[in-house]
C-alpha positions, 0 to 999 in steps of 0.5 A: 867156642860155643856158649849155651845159657839157660835162665833158672827159675826158682824151684817151688819149695826150694827155700833159702839154700837155692843158688842164685846168680850166675853159674858157669861150667866148662865142657872140654871133651877128650877129642880136644886133646890130652889132659894137659891141653884140656886143663890148660883150656879150662884154666884160660877160660876160668881166668877170662870169666874171672876178668869179665864176669858181669857185676849184676849177675842174673839167675842163669846157668852158662856152659862154655864149650871151647874149640881146640883153637883156644890153645893157640889163640891170643888170650886177649881174643879169648877175653874178648869172646867171653865178654861178648858172650856175656853181653849177648846173654844179658841182652837176650834175657827176658826183660822181667828177669832183668827188671827183678835184678834192679 
């Protein structure tokens, strides 16, 4: 799978209704299979994210783009990959943003 992330900056004049914390999205295109296979991929990814979502979430948008292999891969391997992706994202975030979360 490929994981993209982008730290969010607070928009000027956004007020209190602006979203904060971790936002996660999935992109599963038609090339990965029919609707049943694509939905199964999204369900597996949602569960993996639910199980390993970081407690102290930064203001960052994450997009996960799976490969077709996700359907046949053992769930523990998927969980491991998603966990590793969150660890890498936390390490690569600017120190200023991490310090403001503490």
